[in-house]
C-alpha positions in Angstrom: 12.3 70.3 40.6 12.5 73.4 42.5 13.0 72.6 46.4 12.4 76.0 47.2 8.9 76.1 46.9 8.7 72.6 49.0 11.1 73.2 51.5 8.4 74.3 54.1 7.3 70.8 54.1 10.7 69.2 55.2 10.6 68.1 59.1 12.0 70.8 61.4 12.2 73.5 58.5 9.0 75.3 59.6 10.5 75.8 62.9 13.9 77.2 62.2 12.1 79.6 59.5 9.9 80.7 62.4 12.9 81.4 65.0 14.7 83.3 62.1 11.7 85.4 61.6 11.3 86.1 65.1 15.0 87.1 65.5 14.7 89.4 62.7 11.6 91.3 63.9 12.1 94.4 66.0 10.8 93.8 69.5 8.2 96.6 70.8 8.8 98.7 73.4 8.1 97.6 77.0 4.3 97.7 77.8 3.4 97.8 74.0 1.2 94.8 72.5 3.3 93.1 69.6 2.2 93.7 66.1 1.7 90.6 63.9 4.5 89.8 61.8 4.1 90.9 58.0 4.3 88.3 55.3 7.5 88.2 53.6 7.6 88.1 49.7 9.9 85.7 48.2 9.9 82.2 46.4 8.6 80.4 49.5 5.6 82.6 49.6 4.1 81.7 46.2 1.0 79.6 46.8 0.8 76.2 45.4 -2.6 75.8 43.2 -3.6 72.5 44.8 -2.6 73.5 48.5 -4.8 77.0 48.7 -8.4 76.3 48.2 -10.9 79.3 47.5 -13.4 80.3 50.0 -17.0 80.2 49.1 -17.7 83.8 48.7 -14.7 83.9 46.6 -12.7 86.1 49.0 -9.1 85.5 49.1 -8.1 82.8 51.8 -6.0 84.1 54.4 -2.1 83.2 54.3 -1.6 79.4 55.8 1.7 78.0 57.1 1.9 76.4 53.9 1.8 79.6 52.0 3.9 81.8 54.4 6.3 79.5 55.2 6.1 80.1 59.1 5.2 77.9 61.8 1.8 76.1 61.8 -0.9 77.1 63.6 -0.6 74.4 66.0 2.7 75.8 66.9 2.3 79.5 66.8 2.7 80.4 70.3 6.3 79.9 70.2 6.6 82.6 67.5 4.8 85.2 69.8 6.7 87.5 71.9 6.1 87.2 75.6 4.5 90.3 77.1 7.1 92.5 79.0 7.1 93.1 82.8 6.7 96.4 84.4 10.2 97.1 86.3 9.4 98.0 90.2 11.2 101.2 91.4 14.3 100.8 93.9 13.8 102.3 97.3 17.0 104.4 98.1 18.4 104.5 101.6 18.2 107.5 103.6 21.2 110.0 103.5 23.2 111.2 106.8 21.7 114.7 105.9 18.1 113.3 106.5 18.9 112.2 110.1 18.8 114.2 113.0 21.2 114.5 116.1 19.3 112.1 118.0 19.4 109.5 115.1 23.1 109.7 115.1 24.2 110.3 118.6 21.1 109.2 120.5 21.7 105.4 120.2 25.3 105.7 120.8 26.2 103.8 124.0 29.4 106.4 124.5 28.9 109.5 126.4 28.3 112.3 123.9 27.7 116.1 125.0 27.9 119.1 122.6 28.8 122.7 123.8 29.3 125.8 121.7 31.1 129.2 122.2 33.7 130.4 124.3 31.6 129.8 127.8 31.0 126.1 126.4 27.0 126.6 126.5 25.5 123.3 126.3 23.7 122.3 123.0 23.1 118.6 123.7 23.6 115.4 125.7 22.6 112.1 124.5 21.0 109.3 126.5 24.2 107.4 127.7 25.6 110.9 129.2 22.4 111.4 131.0 22.3 107.7 132.2 25.6 108.5 134.0 25.4 111.9 134.8 22.0 112.8 134.8 19.9 115.4 132.5 21.4 118.6 131.8 19.6 122.0 131.1 20.5 123.3 127.5 21.8 126.7 127.2 23.8 126.9 130.3 27.6 127.3 130.4 29.4 123.8 130.9 30.8 124.9 134.6 27.2 125.6 135.5 25.4 122.6 133.5 28.4 120.0 133.2 30.1 120.2 136.7 31.3 116.6 136.3 33.6 117.7 133.3 35.1 120.3 135.4 35.8 117.6 138.2 37.5 115.3 135.3 39.6 118.2 134.5 38.0 118.8 131.1 37.1 122.3 130.8 40.9 123.4 130.2 41.4 120.8 127.7 38.0 122.1 126.1 39.4 125.8 125.7 42.4 124.4 124.2 40.6 122.5 121.4 38.6 125.7 120.9 41.5 127.9 120.3 43.7 125.5 118.4 41.2 123.8 116.6 42.6 120.3 117.2 41.3 117.4 119.0 42.5 116.2 122.3 42.4 113.3 124.5 42.6 112.1 127.9 42.9 108.5 129.1 41.2 106.7 131.7 39.7 109.0 134.0 37.7 107.7 136.8 33.7 108.4 136.9 32.3 107.2 140.6 29.4 104.9 139.7 29.8 105.2 136.2 30.0 101.8 135.3 27.7 98.8 135.0 23.8 98.7 134.2 23.1 99.4 138.0 26.0 101.9 138.3 27.0 100.3 141.5 30.9 100.4 140.7 33.1 103.2 139.5 33.7 103.4 135.6 36.6 104.7 133.7 36.3 106.7 130.5 38.7 108.0 127.7 37.4 111.4 126.7 37.9 112.9 123.4 37.1 116.5 122.7 36.8 117.5 118.8 36.2 120.6 117.7 33.1 121.4 115.5 31.0 124.1 114.0 27.3 124.5 115.1 25.8 126.1 112.0 22.6 128.3 112.0 19.3 126.5 112.0 15.8 127.1 111.7 13.0 126.0 113.5 13.8 122.5 115.0 11.9 119.9 116.4 14.1 119.9 119.7 14.7 123.6 120.8 17.7 122.4 122.7 19.3 121.5 119.6 18.9 124.7 117.5 21.2 127.6 117.6 20.4 131.3 116.6 23.8 131.9 114.8 26.8 129.7 113.7 29.3 129.1 116.6 32.5 126.9 117.2 32.0 124.2 119.4 33.2 121.2 121.1 32.1 117.6 121.0 32.7 115.7 124.2 33.0 111.8 123.5 33.5 109.3 126.3 34.2 106.0 125.7 33.9 103.5 128.6 37.1 101.4 129.3 36.4 100.2 132.6 36.5 96.6 131.8 40.0 97.0 130.1 41.1 99.1 132.9 40.1 96.7 135.6 41.6 93.6 133.3 44.9 95.6 133.5 44.9 96.5 136.9 44.2 92.6 137.5 47.2 91.8 135.2 49.5 94.2 137.0 48.6 92.7 140.3 49.4 89.2 139.0 52.4 90.2 137.5 53.6 92.0 140.7 52.7 88.9 142.6 54.9 86.7 140.1 57.6 89.1 140.3 57.4 89.3 143.9 57.7 85.4 144.0 60.5 85.7 141.4 62.4 87.8 143.2 61.7 86.0 146.4 63.3 82.8 144.8 66.0 84.8 143.6 66.9 86.3 147.0 66.3 82.7 148.5 69.4 81.3 146.6 71.5 84.1 147.8 72.9 84.4 151.1 70.2 85.4 153.5 72.9 87.0 155.7 76.6 87.8 154.6 79.4 85.9 156.9 81.5 88.8 158.5 85.2 88.0 158.6 87.3 89.3 161.3 89.6 91.4 159.2 87.4 92.6 156.5 83.9 94.7 156.4 82.0 93.2 153.8 78.5 94.3 152.2 76.8 93.4 148.9 73.4 94.4 147.3 71.4 92.8 144.5 68.9 94.7 142.2 66.8 92.6 140.1 66.5 94.0 136.3 63.3 94.7 134.5 59.7 94.4 135.6 59.0 91.0 134.3 58.5 88.0 136.2 61.8 86.1 135.1 64.5 85.7 137.6 68.1 86.2 136.9 71.5 84.2 137.4 73.7 86.7 139.2 74.9 85.9 142.8 77.7 86.5 145.2 78.8 84.9 148.5 81.3 85.2 151.1 82.7 82.3 152.8 85.2 82.3 155.9 88.0 79.6 155.3 89.6 79.8 158.6 92.7 80.9 160.1 91.5 84.6 159.3 91.1 83.9 155.5 88.0 84.7 153.5 86.7 83.5 150.1 84.7 86.1 148.1 82.7 84.7 145.0 80.6 86.8 142.4 79.1 84.9 139.3 76.6 85.6 136.6 74.7 82.9 134.6 73.8 84.5 131.4 69.9 84.8 130.6 66.7 84.8 132.5 64.3 82.5 133.8 64.0 79.5 136.1 66.8 77.7 134.2 69.2 80.2 135.0 68.3 80.6 138.6 68.7 76.9 138.8 72.1 76.6 137.4 73.2 79.6 139.6 71.8 77.9 142.7 73.7 74.8 141.7 76.8 76.5 141.2 76.9 78.6 144.6 76.3 75.3 146.4 79.3 73.9 144.5 81.4 76.8 145.3 80.8 76.7 149.1 81.7 72.9 149.1 84.8 73.4 147.1 85.4 76.5 149.3 85.5 73.9 152.2 88.8 72.0 150.8 90.5 75.3 151.0 91.9 75.0 147.6 93.8 77.7 145.5 91.1 80.0 143.3 92.1 78.3 139.9 91.4 74.8 141.2 88.3 76.0 142.3 87.2 77.4 139.0 88.7 74.2 137.3 86.4 72.1 139.5 83.4 74.4 138.7 84.3 74.4 134.9 83.6 70.8 134.8 80.4 70.7 136.9 79.1 73.4 134.8 79.3 71.6 131.9 77.3 68.5 133.6 74.9 71.1 134.8 73.9 72.4 131.6 76.0 72.9 128.6 74.1 75.4 127.1 74.1 77.6 129.9 77.2 80.2 130.0 78.5 81.5 133.3 81.1 83.6 134.7 82.8 83.6 138.0 85.5 85.4 140.1 86.8 83.5 143.3 89.1 85.3 145.4 90.8 84.6 148.8 92.0 87.3 151.2 94.5 86.4 153.7 95.3 89.1 156.3 98.8 87.7 156.9 99.9 88.1 153.5 97.8 91.3 153.0 97.0 90.3 149.5 93.9 89.1 147.4 94.5 85.8 145.5 92.0 85.2 142.7 91.1 83.5 139.6 88.4 84.6 136.8 86.6 82.4 134.4 85.2 85.2 131.8 84.4 87.7 134.5 84.9 91.5 134.7 88.0 92.8 136.2 88.2 93.3 140.2 88.7 96.9 141.1 91.0 97.6 144.0 91.3 101.3 145.7 94.5 101.9 147.5 94.6 104.0 150.5 95.7 106.7 148.6 92.7 106.7 146.4 94.1 105.2 143.4 91.8 102.4 141.5 93.4 99.4 139.7 92.1 96.8 137.6 93.1 93.3 138.7 92.5 92.4 135.2 94.7 88.9 134.7 94.5 86.3 134.8 91.1 85.6 133.2 90.2 82.5 131.5 86.9 81.5 129.4 83.4 81.3 131.1 82.6 78.0 133.0 81.4 75.0 131.1 83.9 75.5 128.1 86.1 72.8 129.3 89.8 72.3 128.1 91.2 75.4 129.6 93.6 75.5 132.5 92.9 78.4 134.9 95.6 80.2 136.7 95.7 82.2 139.8 97.0 85.9 140.2 97.0 88.5 143.4 96.8 92.0 144.0 98.0 93.9 147.2 94.8 94.5 149.6 96.4 95.8 152.9 95.0 97.8 155.5 92.8 101.0 154.2 92.1 99.4 151.1 89.0 98.4 149.3 87.9 96.2 146.3 84.6 95.8 144.5 83.3 92.7 142.6 80.5 93.1 140.3 78.5 91.8 137.5 77.8 93.1 133.9 74.6 94.7 134.6 76.3 97.3 136.6 78.6 98.6 133.5 77.0 97.0 130.5 75.0 99.7 128.3 73.4 98.7 124.8 74.7 101.9 123.0 78.2 101.9 124.8 81.3 99.6 125.0 81.6 97.9 128.2 85.1 99.6 128.6 83.3 102.9 129.1 81.2 101.4 131.9 84.2 100.0 133.7 85.7 103.4 133.3 82.7 105.0 134.9 82.8 102.4 137.8 86.5 103.3 138.4 85.8 107.1 138.8 82.6 106.5 141.0 84.5 103.9 143.3 87.5 106.4 143.6 85.3 108.9 145.1 82.6 106.6 147.0 83.7 106.8 150.7 81.9 105.3 153.8 81.1 101.8 155.0 80.5 99.2 152.4 77.0 99.3 152.2 76.9 103.0 151.8 79.4 102.4 148.9 77.3 100.0 147.3 74.2 102.5 147.3 76.6 105.0 146.0 77.7 102.9 143.1 74.3 102.4 142.0 73.3 105.7 141.9 76.6 106.9 140.1 76.0 104.5 137.3 72.2 105.1 137.1 70.8 101.9 138.2 67.0 102.2 139.0 64.3 100.1 139.8 63.4 99.9 135.7 66.9 98.8 135.0 66.6 96.0 132.2 69.8 93.9 133.9 70.1 92.1 137.1 72.7 93.7 139.1 75.1 92.2 141.9 77.8 94.4 143.7 80.2 92.7 146.5 82.4 95.3 148.3 85.0 94.9 150.9 87.4 96.8 152.9 90.4 95.9 155.1 90.3 98.8 157.5 93.0 100.5 159.1 92.7 99.5 163.0 94.0 102.1 165.6 93.5 102.9 169.3 91.5 100.4 171.2 91.0 98.4 167.8 94.5 98.1 167.3 94.9 96.5 170.6 92.6 93.5 169.7 94.5 92.7 166.7 97.7 91.0 167.1 100.4 88.7 165.0 103.4 86.9 166.6 105.6 84.4 164.5 108.4 82.2 165.4 110.7 80.5 162.7 111.6 77.1 163.6 114.7 75.2 162.5 114.2 71.8 163.6 115.9 69.7 166.0 115.5 68.4 169.6 114.9 72.4 171.1 112.3 73.3 168.4 109.0 71.9 170.4 110.4 73.3 173.7 111.1 76.6 172.0 107.7 76.7 170.3 105.9 76.0 173.7 107.8 78.7 175.5 107.2 81.3 172.7 103.5 80.3 172.5 103.2 80.6 176.4 104.6 84.0 176.4 102.7 85.6 173.7 99.4 84.3 174.9 100.6 85.7 178.7 101.2 89.1 176.8 97.7 89.1 175.3 96.2 88.5 178.8 94.1 85.5 177.7 92.4 83.7 180.6 94.2 80.6 182.3 92.2 78.0 180.6 92.5 79.5 177.2 96.5 80.3 177.4 96.9 76.5 178.3 94.6 75.3 175.5 96.6 77.5 173.2 100.0 76.3 174.2 99.0 72.7 173.9 97.4 73.3 170.3 100.7 75.0 169.5 102.9 72.1 170.9 100.9 69.6 169.0 101.1 71.1 165.6 104.7 71.9 166.0 105.2 68.2 167.2 103.3 66.9 164.1 105.1 69.3 161.8 108.5 68.2 163.4 107.6 64.4 162.5 105.8 64.6 159.3 107.0 67.8 157.4 110.1 69.5 156.1 111.8 73.0 156.7 111.2 75.7 156.6 108.8 75.6 159.6 107.1 78.3 161.2 104.6 78.8 164.1 102.2 81.8 164.0 99.7 83.2 166.4 97.1 85.5 165.7 94.3 87.4 167.8 91.4 89.1 166.5 88.3 90.6 168.4 86.5 87.2 168.0 89.1 84.5 168.2 92.8 82.7 168.6 94.4 81.3 165.7 97.3 78.8 166.1 99.1 77.9 162.7 102.1 75.8 161.6 103.7 75.9 158.0 106.3 73.6 156.6 107.4 72.6 153.2 105.9 69.3 152.9 102.4 69.1 150.9 101.1 66.0 152.5 98.1 67.0 154.3 97.4 65.4 157.6 93.8 63.9 158.6 92.4 63.0 161.6 92.4 59.0 162.4 91.8 56.9 165.2 94.8 55.6 167.0 95.0 52.2 168.7 96.2 52.0 172.1 99.5 50.5 171.2 100.4 53.3 168.6 102.9 55.8 169.8 101.6 58.5 167.1 98.5 59.9 165.5 97.0 61.4 168.3 98.2 65.0 168.0 95.4 66.2 165.2 92.7 64.2 167.5 93.8 66.2 170.5 93.7 69.6 168.5 90.4 68.6 167.1 89.1 67.9 170.4 90.2 71.0 172.3 89.7 73.5 169.4 86.7 75.4 168.0 87.7 74.1 164.5 90.8 73.4 162.6 91.8 72.4 159.2 94.9 72.3 156.8 95.6 73.6 153.2 98.5 73.6 150.7 100.2 76.9 150.3 100.9 78.4 146.9 104.8 78.1 146.9 105.0 74.5 148.1 104.2 72.9 151.5 101.2 73.1 153.6 99.8 75.0 156.6 97.9 73.4 159.4 95.8 75.4 161.7 93.1 75.6 164.5 90.9 78.3 166.2 89.6 79.1 169.4 86.6 81.4 170.2 87.1 84.1 172.5 85.0 84.9 175.4 82.3 88.0 174.7 82.9 90.9 176.8 
C-alpha cells in the first residue's frame, strides 16, 4: 500500500500541510489582496477515483481538500493571509530653528536682555526683565534705555565682553524691589554677559527683534539668587552669634582681670582662631602667692570644642588651688599631671608654671611639653629658658623638675601658646626664632608688646589657631618709685639675744621707712612672733627680712627646718601655740612655704594706707 496517496486522511496531516504551504508562499505587498494559492503537483495531488465525483455537466470538478492535500473547507480561514494594516505617519518635534526668540527667552523666569553694537542698542527684553524694571524701548542705547545696568555696574563689563568675546559674570548684585511676586523686597541677581552675534534678518513679526545687518552683541542674563543670599546672610548671622557665644564662653574661663603684682608689670592677650564657633583650650593666669612672689601660668589643651574648653577650665581652676599651697613649680605640674589623666585621658594638654621672687631676682619654672619661655635681658639679648621640659600633662609616670632663669630689674619675659609660632608650611623652630627677633625689638609697656608680637608674627582675625600671650616685665625703679621699694635683712644666729636683736632691727627699719606708729608697732610685733616661732621650732640658718613695696609691708623669717607651722587653738594653760594666731589676727595675710634649698619661710603682709 502506498501511504503517500492516503496521508492527507490521517488526523492532523491536513493542518501541517496547510501551514507548510502558507510559510512557503510569498507574502503580498502591504495593502495588496492575497492571490489564491496554486495547486502543487505531486503525488498527493493525484485524485482518487472513488473520491472525486463528476459534475452533471461533465465539467471537471474543482479541486477539493482530498485532491489537493490542503486544509478542508471548514478550516480554510486559517490558511488565508490576514489583511495588512496601513502604518500611521509619525509626528516630528519642532526644531530650535523653528522657534522664535519669544518662544525661547520669553518664558524663562530669569532676566534677559539682548543688545547689539558698540553702543549696546537694545534689541530685546523678555517679560521677566520687564516685570522687574519695566518695559524698555528697542533701538535706544543701553545707557538711555537700560539705566539700571549702569547702576548695577554692568555697562563697563558689557564693553569688555564685546571687545574680548568672552563671557563675564558678576555675582549677587542688589536690585531694589526686585524680588517676590509683589516686588515688596529687594532682590539679588547674578548677571552673566555673553557675547553673541545678531545676524541680519528679513521681515519679522516683531520689528524690535529685527536687525538690518549682522552685529556683535551681548546677551545679559540675570538669575535671581535672593533666597540664597538671604539664607547665606541668616547663616552668617547665626554663625556670628554662635561664635560670639563661644568666644564669650572662652573668655569667661580666662581671668577677667589680671592680678597686678607689686614688682612686675603684666599683660596678656587672647586671640581666638578661625571663624567657626568652636572654642579653644588656650589659657593663662597670674596668681599672687604672697611675700611679693607671683605665679605665672600658660597652657594649651589640644583641639577645639566644648570638651577642650571644659578641660581647660578645670585645669586652670586646679592650678589656682595648687598655687595656694605655695608648692615648687615641678610639684604643681606633678599634681596637674595626675588630675589631667582623671579629667580626660584622651585630651593632650601642655603647661608652663613659673614663679617670680623679687628677693632672688629669678624666674623658677617647670614645663610640661610646652614651648620655651623667652627672657630678654636689659641689654636686649633674648634667651630661651628651654630646660627642663617634661611630657604633656596626663601622660603619667614622669617626674617633673624645676629650672630657673635670671629675671632682675630691667628684664622681660614672654610666655605663649603654639598658635603664635606654629605654621603648617614651616618648622616650629622657625616660628620661635621669628618670635625671638620680634621680642628683641618690642619696646614699651607689656600690653603694647603683646600687640607688637601679634603683628610681627602675622596674627590676624582669620588666623586658624588660638593664640595666648603673657608678657611680664620687672621694671627698673628710679627716683620717687625707688623710694617706695626697700629691702632689709638680718641674719639670726640663735641664742637668747636673737629675739631682742630682731625686735630692735625691725623697729629701726620701720622707723626709717616712716611708717605710721600703729603700723610700726604691728610690724615689730609680727617680726617678734615669727622670730620666736623660728627660734623654738626651727634650725639655723635663720634670717629676718623686711620688704616694702608701694602697696604693702612684708615680714618674712626663714630657717633650716622644713616643718610648716599651722594655726591652732591654744588652751588657756598652754605656754606655746599663740604666735601664729597672733600674726594671723594682726596681719592682712600670712603663709608658709618650703624653700628650694631645704627649710621653710613663714611670712605675713600688712596693707599700706593709700595716699
